[in-house]
Predicted model as a PDB file, atoms N, CA, C, CB and O in Angstrom, pLDDT in the B-factor column:
MODEL        1                                                                  
ATOM      1  N   MET A   1      25.172 -12.998  -0.160  1.00 41.00           N  
ATOM      2  CA  MET A   1      25.598 -13.251   1.590  1.00 41.00           C  
ATOM      3  C   MET A   1      23.760 -12.581   2.090  1.00 41.00           C  
ATOM      4  CB  MET A   1      27.591 -11.759   2.419  1.00 41.00           C  
ATOM      5  O   MET A   1      23.096 -11.552   1.966  1.00 41.00           O  
ATOM      6  N   ASN A   2      23.579 -14.487   2.903  1.00 48.00           N  
ATOM      7  CA  ASN A   2      22.312 -14.392   3.665  1.00 48.00           C  
ATOM      8  C   ASN A   2      22.594 -14.148   4.976  1.00 48.00           C  
ATOM      9  CB  ASN A   2      21.476 -15.564   3.586  1.00 48.00           C  
ATOM     10  O   ASN A   2      23.163 -15.137   5.437  1.00 48.00           O  
ATOM     11  N   SER A   3      22.432 -13.115   5.955  1.00 60.00           N  
ATOM     12  CA  SER A   3      22.586 -12.930   7.008  1.00 60.00           C  
ATOM     13  C   SER A   3      21.808 -13.297   7.942  1.00 60.00           C  
ATOM     14  CB  SER A   3      22.767 -12.065   7.050  1.00 60.00           C  
ATOM     15  O   SER A   3      20.827 -12.735   7.457  1.00 60.00           O  
ATOM     16  N   THR A   4      21.317 -13.866   9.079  1.00 89.00           N  
ATOM     17  CA  THR A   4      20.700 -14.335  10.018  1.00 89.00           C  
ATOM     18  C   THR A   4      19.689 -13.212   9.741  1.00 89.00           C  
ATOM     19  CB  THR A   4      21.435 -14.555  11.382  1.00 89.00           C  
ATOM     20  O   THR A   4      20.342 -12.188   9.539  1.00 89.00           O  
ATOM     21  N   ILE A   5      18.445 -12.982   9.650  1.00 95.00           N  
ATOM     22  CA  ILE A   5      17.106 -11.893   9.714  1.00 95.00           C  
ATOM     23  C   ILE A   5      16.661 -11.950  10.980  1.00 95.00           C  
ATOM     24  CB  ILE A   5      15.780 -12.216   8.740  1.00 95.00           C  
ATOM     25  O   ILE A   5      16.024 -12.988  11.162  1.00 95.00           O  
ATOM     26  N   LYS A   6      16.730 -11.286  11.900  1.00 94.00           N  
ATOM     27  CA  LYS A   6      16.105 -10.974  12.609  1.00 94.00           C  
ATOM     28  C   LYS A   6      14.872  -9.264  12.950  1.00 94.00           C  
ATOM     29  CB  LYS A   6      17.062 -11.335  13.226  1.00 94.00           C  
ATOM     30  O   LYS A   6      14.983  -8.262  12.243  1.00 94.00           O  
ATOM     31  N   LEU A   7      14.080  -9.341  13.857  1.00 96.00           N  
ATOM     32  CA  LEU A   7      13.421  -8.521  14.225  1.00 96.00           C  
ATOM     33  C   LEU A   7      14.658  -6.741  13.651  1.00 96.00           C  
ATOM     34  CB  LEU A   7      13.033  -9.062  16.018  1.00 96.00           C  
ATOM     35  O   LEU A   7      15.881  -6.609  13.702  1.00 96.00           O  
ATOM     36  N   LEU A   8      13.269  -5.487  13.057  1.00 96.00           N  
ATOM     37  CA  LEU A   8      13.758  -4.838  12.017  1.00 96.00           C  
ATOM     38  C   LEU A   8      14.744  -4.520  11.180  1.00 96.00           C  
ATOM     39  CB  LEU A   8      13.625  -4.283  12.161  1.00 96.00           C  
ATOM     40  O   LEU A   8      15.150  -3.433  10.767  1.00 96.00           O  
ATOM     41  N   ASP A   9      14.928  -5.137  11.072  1.00 96.00           N  
ATOM     42  CA  ASP A   9      16.454  -6.296  10.201  1.00 96.00           C  
ATOM     43  C   ASP A   9      15.517  -5.181   8.266  1.00 96.00           C  
ATOM     44  CB  ASP A   9      15.954  -9.755  10.394  1.00 96.00           C  
ATOM     45  O   ASP A   9      14.463  -5.319   7.645  1.00 96.00           O  
ATOM     46  N   VAL A  10      16.721  -4.267   8.132  1.00 97.00           N  
ATOM     47  CA  VAL A  10      16.021  -3.559   6.067  1.00 97.00           C  
ATOM     48  C   VAL A  10      16.579  -4.708   5.778  1.00 97.00           C  
ATOM     49  CB  VAL A  10      16.824  -1.746   4.811  1.00 97.00           C  
ATOM     50  O   VAL A  10      17.676  -5.266   5.749  1.00 97.00           O  
ATOM     51  N   VAL A  11      14.723  -4.994   5.437  1.00 98.00           N  
ATOM     52  CA  VAL A  11      15.374  -6.730   3.618  1.00 98.00           C  
ATOM     53  C   VAL A  11      14.413  -6.059   2.475  1.00 98.00           C  
ATOM     54  CB  VAL A  11      14.396  -9.533   3.919  1.00 98.00           C  
ATOM     55  O   VAL A  11      13.396  -5.376   2.355  1.00 98.00           O  
ATOM     56  N   ALA A  12      15.554  -6.803   1.626  1.00 98.00           N  
ATOM     57  CA  ALA A  12      15.135  -6.375  -0.162  1.00 98.00           C  
ATOM     58  C   ALA A  12      14.006  -7.426  -0.638  1.00 98.00           C  
ATOM     59  CB  ALA A  12      16.723  -6.625  -1.458  1.00 98.00           C  
ATOM     60  O   ALA A  12      14.189  -8.012   0.429  1.00 98.00           O  
ATOM     61  N   LEU A  13      13.404  -7.893  -1.014  1.00 98.00           N  
ATOM     62  CA  LEU A  13      13.258  -8.879  -1.805  1.00 98.00           C  
ATOM     63  C   LEU A  13      14.194  -9.350  -3.195  1.00 98.00           C  
ATOM     64  CB  LEU A  13      12.088  -8.634  -2.081  1.00 98.00           C  
ATOM     65  O   LEU A  13      14.681  -8.532  -3.976  1.00 98.00           O  
ATOM     66  N   THR A  14      14.326 -10.781  -3.317  1.00 97.00           N  
ATOM     67  CA  THR A  14      14.911 -11.212  -3.881  1.00 97.00           C  
ATOM     68  C   THR A  14      14.156 -11.408  -5.165  1.00 97.00           C  
ATOM     69  CB  THR A  14      15.394 -12.036  -3.250  1.00 97.00           C  
ATOM     70  O   THR A  14      14.751 -11.483  -6.240  1.00 97.00           O  
ATOM     71  N   VAL A  15      12.865 -11.492  -5.063  1.00 98.00           N  
ATOM     72  CA  VAL A  15      12.036 -12.568  -6.146  1.00 98.00           C  
ATOM     73  C   VAL A  15      10.692 -12.199  -6.727  1.00 98.00           C  
ATOM     74  CB  VAL A  15      11.694 -13.945  -5.425  1.00 98.00           C  
ATOM     75  O   VAL A  15       9.716 -12.877  -6.404  1.00 98.00           O  
ATOM     76  N   ASP A  16      10.624 -11.684  -7.148  1.00 98.00           N  
ATOM     77  CA  ASP A  16       9.073 -10.186  -7.597  1.00 98.00           C  
ATOM     78  C   ASP A  16       7.063 -11.413  -6.822  1.00 98.00           C  
ATOM     79  CB  ASP A  16       8.924  -9.898 -11.134  1.00 98.00           C  
ATOM     80  O   ASP A  16       6.773 -12.603  -6.691  1.00 98.00           O  
ATOM     81  N   ARG A  17       6.567 -10.473  -6.655  1.00 97.00           N  
ATOM     82  CA  ARG A  17       5.121 -10.726  -6.236  1.00 97.00           C  
ATOM     83  C   ARG A  17       4.155 -10.802  -6.679  1.00 97.00           C  
ATOM     84  CB  ARG A  17       4.738 -10.220  -5.681  1.00 97.00           C  
ATOM     85  O   ARG A  17       3.169 -11.471  -6.371  1.00 97.00           O  
ATOM     86  N   PRO A  18       4.444  -9.747  -7.870  1.00 96.00           N  
ATOM     87  CA  PRO A  18       2.919  -8.917  -9.185  1.00 96.00           C  
ATOM     88  C   PRO A  18       2.007  -9.442  -7.910  1.00 96.00           C  
ATOM     89  CB  PRO A  18       2.331  -9.993 -11.529  1.00 96.00           C  
ATOM     90  O   PRO A  18       1.255  -8.533  -7.560  1.00 96.00           O  
ATOM     91  N   GLU A  19       1.878 -10.409  -7.263  1.00 95.00           N  
ATOM     92  CA  GLU A  19      -0.045 -10.723  -6.707  1.00 95.00           C  
ATOM     93  C   GLU A  19       0.022  -9.469  -5.756  1.00 95.00           C  
ATOM     94  CB  GLU A  19      -0.593 -12.667  -5.512  1.00 95.00           C  
ATOM     95  O   GLU A  19      -0.919  -8.727  -5.475  1.00 95.00           O  
ATOM     96  N   ARG A  20       0.774  -9.419  -5.502  1.00 94.00           N  
ATOM     97  CA  ARG A  20       1.637  -8.410  -3.748  1.00 94.00           C  
ATOM     98  C   ARG A  20       1.398  -7.048  -4.239  1.00 94.00           C  
ATOM     99  CB  ARG A  20       3.938  -8.577  -3.311  1.00 94.00           C  
ATOM    100  O   ARG A  20       1.223  -6.077  -3.504  1.00 94.00           O  
ATOM    101  N   GLY A  21       1.401  -7.018  -6.276  1.00 95.00           N  
ATOM    102  CA  GLY A  21       2.259  -5.022  -6.224  1.00 95.00           C  
ATOM    103  C   GLY A  21       3.742  -5.229  -6.200  1.00 95.00           C  
ATOM    104  O   GLY A  21       4.079  -4.064  -5.985  1.00 95.00           O  
ATOM    105  N   LEU A  22       5.011  -5.992  -6.281  1.00 97.00           N  
ATOM    106  CA  LEU A  22       5.894  -6.042  -5.076  1.00 97.00           C  
ATOM    107  C   LEU A  22       6.855  -6.438  -6.472  1.00 97.00           C  
ATOM    108  CB  LEU A  22       5.558  -7.249  -3.462  1.00 97.00           C  
ATOM    109  O   LEU A  22       6.168  -6.909  -7.378  1.00 97.00           O  
ATOM    110  N   TRP A  23       8.177  -6.332  -6.750  1.00 97.00           N  
ATOM    111  CA  TRP A  23       9.409  -6.529  -6.602  1.00 97.00           C  
ATOM    112  C   TRP A  23      10.361  -6.689  -6.879  1.00 97.00           C  
ATOM    113  CB  TRP A  23       9.548  -6.835  -6.363  1.00 97.00           C  
ATOM    114  O   TRP A  23      10.659  -5.504  -7.030  1.00 97.00           O  
ATOM    115  N   ARG A  24      11.335  -7.265  -7.142  1.00 98.00           N  
ATOM    116  CA  ARG A  24      12.912  -7.767  -6.686  1.00 98.00           C  
ATOM    117  C   ARG A  24      13.093  -6.347  -6.434  1.00 98.00           C  
ATOM    118  CB  ARG A  24      14.161  -8.637  -7.921  1.00 98.00           C  
ATOM    119  O   ARG A  24      12.533  -5.340  -6.866  1.00 98.00           O  
ATOM    120  N   GLY A  25      14.319  -6.620  -5.364  1.00 97.00           N  
ATOM    121  CA  GLY A  25      14.849  -4.844  -4.599  1.00 97.00           C  
ATOM    122  C   GLY A  25      13.897  -4.509  -4.062  1.00 97.00           C  
ATOM    123  O   GLY A  25      14.476  -4.010  -3.097  1.00 97.00           O  
ATOM    124  N   GLN A  26      12.435  -4.283  -3.766  1.00 97.00           N  
ATOM    125  CA  GLN A  26      11.774  -2.736  -3.294  1.00 97.00           C  
ATOM    126  C   GLN A  26      12.286  -3.606  -1.474  1.00 97.00           C  
ATOM    127  CB  GLN A  26       9.241  -2.230  -3.883  1.00 97.00           C  
ATOM    128  O   GLN A  26      12.463  -4.736  -1.020  1.00 97.00           O  
ATOM    129  N   VAL A  27      12.320  -2.504  -1.117  1.00 97.00           N  
ATOM    130  CA  VAL A  27      13.461  -2.878   1.019  1.00 97.00           C  
ATOM    131  C   VAL A  27      11.682  -2.576   1.727  1.00 97.00           C  
ATOM    132  CB  VAL A  27      15.602  -0.569   2.037  1.00 97.00           C  
ATOM    133  O   VAL A  27      10.697  -1.883   1.473  1.00 97.00           O  
ATOM    134  N   GLY A  28      12.009  -3.336   2.462  1.00 97.00           N  
ATOM    135  CA  GLY A  28      10.806  -2.975   3.953  1.00 97.00           C  
ATOM    136  C   GLY A  28      11.771  -3.090   4.840  1.00 97.00           C  
ATOM    137  O   GLY A  28      12.979  -2.908   4.690  1.00 97.00           O  
ATOM    138  N   THR A  29      10.895  -3.548   6.205  1.00 98.00           N  
ATOM    139  CA  THR A  29      11.314  -3.712   6.789  1.00 98.00           C  
ATOM    140  C   THR A  29      10.321  -5.250   8.251  1.00 98.00           C  
ATOM    141  CB  THR A  29      11.706  -2.278   6.800  1.00 98.00           C  
ATOM    142  O   THR A  29       9.142  -5.497   8.507  1.00 98.00           O  
ATOM    143  N   VAL A  30      12.151  -6.032   8.947  1.00 98.00           N  
ATOM    144  CA  VAL A  30      11.125  -7.224   9.439  1.00 98.00           C  
ATOM    145  C   VAL A  30      10.328  -6.411  10.298  1.00 98.00           C  
ATOM    146  CB  VAL A  30      11.802  -8.624  10.294  1.00 98.00           C  
ATOM    147  O   VAL A  30      10.665  -5.322  10.761  1.00 98.00           O  
ATOM    148  N   VAL A  31       8.895  -7.202  10.541  1.00 98.00           N  
ATOM    149  CA  VAL A  31       8.113  -6.753  11.937  1.00 98.00           C  
ATOM    150  C   VAL A  31       7.443  -6.783  13.265  1.00 98.00           C  
ATOM    151  CB  VAL A  31       7.660  -6.543  11.824  1.00 98.00           C  
ATOM    152  O   VAL A  31       6.901  -6.115  14.146  1.00 98.00           O  
ATOM    153  N   GLU A  32       8.023  -8.642  12.647  1.00 97.00           N  
ATOM    154  CA  GLU A  32       8.022  -9.886  13.131  1.00 97.00           C  
ATOM    155  C   GLU A  32       8.595 -10.707  12.902  1.00 97.00           C  
ATOM    156  CB  GLU A  32       7.313 -10.311  13.113  1.00 97.00           C  
ATOM    157  O   GLU A  32       8.825 -10.640  11.694  1.00 97.00           O  
ATOM    158  N   GLU A  33       9.135 -11.731  13.398  1.00 96.00           N  
ATOM    159  CA  GLU A  33       9.013 -13.863  13.172  1.00 96.00           C  
ATOM    160  C   GLU A  33       8.157 -14.555  13.428  1.00 96.00           C  
ATOM    161  CB  GLU A  33       9.817 -14.831  13.919  1.00 96.00           C  
ATOM    162  O   GLU A  33       8.251 -15.107  14.525  1.00 96.00           O  
ATOM    163  N   LEU A  34       7.072 -14.833  12.678  1.00 96.00           N  
ATOM    164  CA  LEU A  34       6.024 -15.968  12.763  1.00 96.00           C  
ATOM    165  C   LEU A  34       6.614 -17.100  12.829  1.00 96.00           C  
ATOM    166  CB  LEU A  34       5.098 -16.071  11.695  1.00 96.00           C  
ATOM    167  O   LEU A  34       6.049 -18.078  13.318  1.00 96.00           O  
ATOM    168  N   GLY A  35       8.349 -17.158  12.148  1.00 94.00           N  
ATOM    169  CA  GLY A  35       8.023 -19.121  12.758  1.00 94.00           C  
ATOM    170  C   GLY A  35       9.497 -19.265  11.990  1.00 94.00           C  
ATOM    171  O   GLY A  35       9.936 -18.316  11.340  1.00 94.00           O  
ATOM    172  N   PRO A  36      10.133 -20.358  12.095  1.00 94.00           N  
ATOM    173  CA  PRO A  36      11.528 -20.725  11.717  1.00 94.00           C  
ATOM    174  C   PRO A  36      11.263 -20.226  10.363  1.00 94.00           C  
ATOM    175  CB  PRO A  36      12.064 -22.361  11.887  1.00 94.00           C  
ATOM    176  O   PRO A  36      10.242 -20.444   9.710  1.00 94.00           O  
ATOM    177  N   GLY A  37      12.311 -19.516   9.995  1.00 94.00           N  
ATOM    178  CA  GLY A  37      12.775 -18.449   8.579  1.00 94.00           C  
ATOM    179  C   GLY A  37      11.560 -18.278   7.787  1.00 94.00           C  
ATOM    180  O   GLY A  37      11.523 -18.487   6.574  1.00 94.00           O  
ATOM    181  N   VAL A  38      10.335 -17.805   8.653  1.00 97.00           N  
ATOM    182  CA  VAL A  38       9.390 -16.981   7.868  1.00 97.00           C  
ATOM    183  C   VAL A  38       9.142 -15.470   9.025  1.00 97.00           C  
ATOM    184  CB  VAL A  38       7.740 -18.081   7.509  1.00 97.00           C  
ATOM    185  O   VAL A  38       8.859 -15.447  10.223  1.00 97.00           O  
ATOM    186  N   PHE A  39       9.371 -14.442   8.129  1.00 98.00           N  
ATOM    187  CA  PHE A  39       9.551 -13.224   8.816  1.00 98.00           C  
ATOM    188  C   PHE A  39       8.173 -12.276   7.961  1.00 98.00           C  
ATOM    189  CB  PHE A  39      11.384 -12.582   8.592  1.00 98.00           C  
ATOM    190  O   PHE A  39       8.207 -12.033   6.755  1.00 98.00           O  
ATOM    191  N   GLU A  40       6.914 -11.802   8.984  1.00 98.00           N  
ATOM    192  CA  GLU A  40       6.425 -10.151   8.191  1.00 98.00           C  
ATOM    193  C   GLU A  40       7.145  -9.194   8.142  1.00 98.00           C  
ATOM    194  CB  GLU A  40       5.362  -9.384   8.733  1.00 98.00           C  
ATOM    195  O   GLU A  40       7.763  -8.647   9.056  1.00 98.00           O  
ATOM    196  N   VAL A  41       7.074  -8.852   6.628  1.00 98.00           N  
ATOM    197  CA  VAL A  41       7.485  -7.560   6.147  1.00 98.00           C  
ATOM    198  C   VAL A  41       7.132  -6.458   6.468  1.00 98.00           C  
ATOM    199  CB  VAL A  41       7.358  -7.445   5.169  1.00 98.00           C  
ATOM    200  O   VAL A  41       6.945  -6.447   7.685  1.00 98.00           O  
ATOM    201  N   GLU A  42       6.879  -5.229   5.887  1.00 98.00           N  
ATOM    202  CA  GLU A  42       6.013  -4.366   6.044  1.00 98.00           C  
ATOM    203  C   GLU A  42       6.786  -3.099   4.749  1.00 98.00           C  
ATOM    204  CB  GLU A  42       5.872  -3.978   7.862  1.00 98.00           C  
ATOM    205  O   GLU A  42       7.827  -2.499   5.019  1.00 98.00           O  
ATOM    206  N   PHE A  43       6.174  -2.937   3.653  1.00 97.00           N  
ATOM    207  CA  PHE A  43       6.605  -2.048   3.422  1.00 97.00           C  
ATOM    208  C   PHE A  43       5.514  -0.747   3.317  1.00 97.00           C  
ATOM    209  CB  PHE A  43       7.320  -2.420   2.455  1.00 97.00           C  
ATOM    210  O   PHE A  43       4.302  -0.606   3.483  1.00 97.00           O  
ATOM    211  N   CYS A  44       6.972   0.355   2.840  1.00 96.00           N  
ATOM    212  CA  CYS A  44       6.317   1.565   3.089  1.00 96.00           C  
ATOM    213  C   CYS A  44       6.962   2.512   2.102  1.00 96.00           C  
ATOM    214  CB  CYS A  44       6.428   2.022   4.580  1.00 96.00           C  
ATOM    215  O   CYS A  44       8.099   2.341   1.662  1.00 96.00           O  
ATOM    216  N   ASP A  45       6.186   3.501   1.787  1.00 94.00           N  
ATOM    217  CA  ASP A  45       7.001   4.676   0.717  1.00 94.00           C  
ATOM    218  C   ASP A  45       8.006   6.370   1.433  1.00 94.00           C  
ATOM    219  CB  ASP A  45       5.374   5.395  -0.392  1.00 94.00           C  
ATOM    220  O   ASP A  45       8.336   6.541   2.607  1.00 94.00           O  
ATOM    221  N   ASP A  46       8.136   6.880   0.815  1.00 93.00           N  
ATOM    222  CA  ASP A  46       9.400   7.485   1.211  1.00 93.00           C  
ATOM    223  C   ASP A  46       8.224   8.569   2.827  1.00 93.00           C  
ATOM    224  CB  ASP A  46      10.434   8.703  -0.650  1.00 93.00           C  
ATOM    225  O   ASP A  46       8.488   9.314   3.772  1.00 93.00           O  
ATOM    226  N   ASP A  47       7.198   8.054   2.303  1.00 95.00           N  
ATOM    227  CA  ASP A  47       6.346   9.125   3.440  1.00 95.00           C  
ATOM    228  C   ASP A  47       6.143   8.534   4.475  1.00 95.00           C  
ATOM    229  CB  ASP A  47       4.934   9.674   3.106  1.00 95.00           C  
ATOM    230  O   ASP A  47       5.205   8.898   5.184  1.00 95.00           O  
ATOM    231  N   GLY A  48       6.936   7.489   4.843  1.00 94.00           N  
ATOM    232  CA  GLY A  48       6.032   6.665   5.658  1.00 94.00           C  
ATOM    233  C   GLY A  48       5.022   5.925   6.183  1.00 94.00           C  
ATOM    234  O   GLY A  48       4.881   5.292   7.229  1.00 94.00           O  
ATOM    235  N   ARG A  49       4.054   6.238   4.809  1.00 96.00           N  
ATOM    236  CA  ARG A  49       2.861   5.350   4.946  1.00 96.00           C  
ATOM    237  C   ARG A  49       3.274   3.686   4.002  1.00 96.00           C  
ATOM    238  CB  ARG A  49       1.338   6.368   4.164  1.00 96.00           C  
ATOM    239  O   ARG A  49       3.986   3.638   2.999  1.00 96.00           O  
ATOM    240  N   THR A  50       2.546   2.378   4.728  1.00 97.00           N  
ATOM    241  CA  THR A  50       2.368   1.232   4.705  1.00 97.00           C  
ATOM    242  C   THR A  50       1.775   0.943   3.119  1.00 97.00           C  
ATOM    243  CB  THR A  50       1.532   0.895   5.915  1.00 97.00           C  
ATOM    244  O   THR A  50       0.610   1.168   2.793  1.00 97.00           O  
ATOM    245  N   TYR A  51       2.784   0.421   2.248  1.00 96.00           N  
ATOM    246  CA  TYR A  51       1.815  -0.742   1.144  1.00 96.00           C  
ATOM    247  C   TYR A  51       1.415  -1.468   1.106  1.00 96.00           C  
ATOM    248  CB  TYR A  51       1.921  -1.247   0.399  1.00 96.00           C  
ATOM    249  O   TYR A  51       0.254  -1.483   0.696  1.00 96.00           O  
ATOM    250  N   ALA A  52       2.041  -2.612   1.492  1.00 97.00           N  
ATOM    251  CA  ALA A  52       2.442  -3.447   1.542  1.00 97.00           C  
ATOM    252  C   ALA A  52       2.951  -4.700   2.448  1.00 97.00           C  
ATOM    253  CB  ALA A  52       2.798  -3.047   1.126  1.00 97.00           C  
ATOM    254  O   ALA A  52       4.109  -5.117   2.466  1.00 97.00           O  
ATOM    255  N   GLN A  53       1.783  -5.253   3.247  1.00 97.00           N  
ATOM    256  CA  GLN A  53       2.870  -6.444   4.560  1.00 97.00           C  
ATOM    257  C   GLN A  53       2.716  -7.570   4.454  1.00 97.00           C  
ATOM    258  CB  GLN A  53       2.635  -6.460   6.184  1.00 97.00           C  
ATOM    259  O   GLN A  53       1.612  -8.069   4.232  1.00 97.00           O  
ATOM    260  N   LEU A  54       3.425  -8.005   4.543  1.00 97.00           N  
ATOM    261  CA  LEU A  54       3.002  -9.689   4.383  1.00 97.00           C  
ATOM    262  C   LEU A  54       4.063 -10.459   4.603  1.00 97.00           C  
ATOM    263  CB  LEU A  54       2.475 -10.185   2.943  1.00 97.00           C  
ATOM    264  O   LEU A  54       5.182 -10.057   4.286  1.00 97.00           O  
ATOM    265  N   SER A  55       3.899 -11.481   5.084  1.00 97.00           N  
ATOM    266  CA  SER A  55       4.385 -13.658   5.373  1.00 97.00           C  
ATOM    267  C   SER A  55       5.492 -13.766   3.918  1.00 97.00           C  
ATOM    268  CB  SER A  55       2.198 -15.434   4.951  1.00 97.00           C  
ATOM    269  O   SER A  55       5.356 -13.761   2.695  1.00 97.00           O  
ATOM    270  N   LEU A  56       6.835 -13.878   5.102  1.00 97.00           N  
ATOM    271  CA  LEU A  56       8.156 -14.288   3.944  1.00 97.00           C  
ATOM    272  C   LEU A  56       8.768 -14.817   4.335  1.00 97.00           C  
ATOM    273  CB  LEU A  56       9.025 -13.521   3.336  1.00 97.00           C  
ATOM    274  O   LEU A  56       9.251 -14.727   5.463  1.00 97.00           O  
ATOM    275  N   PRO A  57       8.993 -15.688   3.384  1.00 97.00           N  
ATOM    276  CA  PRO A  57       9.873 -16.495   4.076  1.00 97.00           C  
ATOM    277  C   PRO A  57      11.746 -15.932   3.594  1.00 97.00           C  
ATOM    278  CB  PRO A  57       9.361 -18.262   3.561  1.00 97.00           C  
ATOM    279  O   PRO A  57      12.288 -15.203   2.763  1.00 97.00           O  
ATOM    280  N   THR A  58      12.081 -16.708   4.577  1.00 96.00           N  
ATOM    281  CA  THR A  58      13.760 -16.402   4.078  1.00 96.00           C  
ATOM    282  C   THR A  58      14.246 -16.366   2.424  1.00 96.00           C  
ATOM    283  CB  THR A  58      14.737 -17.723   4.741  1.00 96.00           C  
ATOM    284  O   THR A  58      14.666 -15.474   1.688  1.00 96.00           O  
ATOM    285  N   GLU A  59      14.102 -17.090   2.339  1.00 97.00           N  
ATOM    286  CA  GLU A  59      14.448 -17.578   1.178  1.00 97.00           C  
ATOM    287  C   GLU A  59      14.420 -16.968  -0.454  1.00 97.00           C  
ATOM    288  CB  GLU A  59      13.784 -18.533   1.285  1.00 97.00           C  
ATOM    289  O   GLU A  59      15.102 -17.169  -1.459  1.00 97.00           O  
ATOM    290  N   GLN A  60      12.934 -15.897  -0.026  1.00 97.00           N  
ATOM    291  CA  GLN A  60      12.822 -14.149  -0.353  1.00 97.00           C  
ATOM    292  C   GLN A  60      13.567 -13.449  -0.191  1.00 97.00           C  
ATOM    293  CB  GLN A  60      12.056 -13.402   0.179  1.00 97.00           C  
ATOM    294  O   GLN A  60      13.993 -12.961  -1.238  1.00 97.00           O  
ATOM    295  N   LEU A  61      14.134 -12.994   0.935  1.00 98.00           N  
ATOM    296  CA  LEU A  61      15.069 -12.017   1.527  1.00 98.00           C  
ATOM    297  C   LEU A  61      16.279 -11.635   1.093  1.00 98.00           C  
ATOM    298  CB  LEU A  61      15.324 -12.322   2.579  1.00 98.00           C  
ATOM    299  O   LEU A  61      16.851 -12.529   0.469  1.00 98.00           O  
ATOM    300  N   MET A  62      16.778 -10.798   1.179  1.00 96.00           N  
ATOM    301  CA  MET A  62      18.269 -10.316   1.420  1.00 96.00           C  
ATOM    302  C   MET A  62      18.923  -9.101   2.343  1.00 96.00           C  
ATOM    303  CB  MET A  62      18.674  -9.989   0.186  1.00 96.00           C  
ATOM    304  O   MET A  62      19.770  -8.460   1.720  1.00 96.00           O  
ATOM    305  N   THR A  63      18.606  -8.480   4.256  1.00 95.00           N  
ATOM    306  CA  THR A  63      19.254  -8.248   4.505  1.00 95.00           C  
ATOM    307  C   THR A  63      20.415  -7.191   3.991  1.00 95.00           C  
ATOM    308  CB  THR A  63      19.218  -9.051   4.682  1.00 95.00           C  
ATOM    309  O   THR A  63      21.384  -7.406   3.262  1.00 95.00           O  
ATOM    310  N   LEU A  64      20.070  -6.234   4.492  1.00 95.00           N  
ATOM    311  CA  LEU A  64      20.798  -4.760   3.362  1.00 95.00           C  
ATOM    312  C   LEU A  64      21.787  -4.488   4.980  1.00 95.00           C  
ATOM    313  CB  LEU A  64      19.109  -2.733   2.580  1.00 95.00           C  
ATOM    314  O   LEU A  64      21.662  -4.755   6.175  1.00 95.00           O  
ATOM    315  N   HIS A  65      22.705  -3.846   4.130  1.00 90.00           N  
ATOM    316  CA  HIS A  65      23.821  -3.590   5.490  1.00 90.00           C  
ATOM    317  C   HIS A  65      24.257  -3.029   4.989  1.00 90.00           C  
ATOM    318  CB  HIS A  65      24.740  -4.419   6.235  1.00 90.00           C  
ATOM    319  O   HIS A  65      24.329  -3.303   3.790  1.00 90.00           O  
ATOM    320  N   TYR A  66      25.077  -1.454   5.629  1.00 85.00           N  
ATOM    321  CA  TYR A  66      25.070   0.255   5.858  1.00 85.00           C  
ATOM    322  C   TYR A  66      26.424   0.105   6.448  1.00 85.00           C  
ATOM    323  CB  TYR A  66      23.725   1.123   7.016  1.00 85.00           C  
ATOM    324  O   TYR A  66      27.077   1.135   6.615  1.00 85.00           O  
ATOM    325  N   ARG A  67      26.946  -1.066   6.794  1.00 85.00           N  
ATOM    326  CA  ARG A  67      28.587  -0.746   7.437  1.00 85.00           C  
ATOM    327  C   ARG A  67      28.730  -2.018   6.501  1.00 85.00           C  
ATOM    328  CB  ARG A  67      29.140  -0.825   9.551  1.00 85.00           C  
ATOM    329  O   ARG A  67      28.127  -2.841   5.813  1.00 85.00           O  
ATOM    330  N   PRO A  68      30.482  -1.404   7.166  1.00 85.00           N  
ATOM    331  CA  PRO A  68      30.998  -3.477   6.610  1.00 85.00           C  
ATOM    332  C   PRO A  68      31.149  -4.731   7.485  1.00 85.00           C  
ATOM    333  CB  PRO A  68      32.673  -3.665   6.017  1.00 85.00           C  
ATOM    334  O   PRO A  68      31.243  -4.954   8.692  1.00 85.00           O  
ATOM    335  N   LEU A  69      31.136  -5.205   6.740  1.00 77.00           N  
ATOM    336  CA  LEU A  69      30.831  -6.482   7.518  1.00 77.00           C  
ATOM    337  C   LEU A  69      32.548  -7.806   7.934  1.00 77.00           C  
ATOM    338  CB  LEU A  69      29.438  -7.344   6.222  1.00 77.00           C  
ATOM    339  O   LEU A  69      33.381  -8.416   7.264  1.00 77.00           O  
ATOM    340  N   GLN A  70      32.164  -7.576   9.644  1.00 77.00           N  
ATOM    341  CA  GLN A  70      33.382  -8.640   9.678  1.00 77.00           C  
ATOM    342  C   GLN A  70      33.068  -9.904   9.393  1.00 77.00           C  
ATOM    343  CB  GLN A  70      34.041  -8.758  10.944  1.00 77.00           C  
ATOM    344  O   GLN A  70      31.989 -10.493   9.442  1.00 77.00           O  
ATOM    345  N   VAL A  71      33.958 -10.192   9.140  1.00 74.00           N  
ATOM    346  CA  VAL A  71      34.266 -12.082   8.042  1.00 74.00           C  
ATOM    347  C   VAL A  71      34.682 -12.273   9.377  1.00 74.00           C  
ATOM    348  CB  VAL A  71      35.808 -12.548   6.272  1.00 74.00           C  
ATOM    349  O   VAL A  71      34.682 -11.303  10.136  1.00 74.00           O  
ATOM    350  N   ALA A  72      35.148 -13.736   9.891  1.00 64.00           N  
ATOM    351  CA  ALA A  72      35.511 -14.596  10.502  1.00 64.00           C  
ATOM    352  C   ALA A  72      36.628 -14.865  10.622  1.00 64.00           C  
ATOM    353  CB  ALA A  72      35.078 -15.313  10.282  1.00 64.00           C  
ATOM    354  O   ALA A  72      36.961 -15.828  11.312  1.00 64.00           O  
TER     355      ALA A  72                                                      
ENDMDL                                                                          
END                                                                             
């Protein structure tokens, strides 16, 4: 289930991006909406240092949730 992605959402990669040193499951934060279905995502280490930042389509992202979802 992939909800609508918005600014500052915490997301995980659903595909490997070896050319950028990123692998499925790595977690990042949406820092900008670049256009319909395309987002700038920043990946940081445990100390808050950015190690990758790139634009990604919605199809390569999964929104992470920290509480139960309300289902209509």
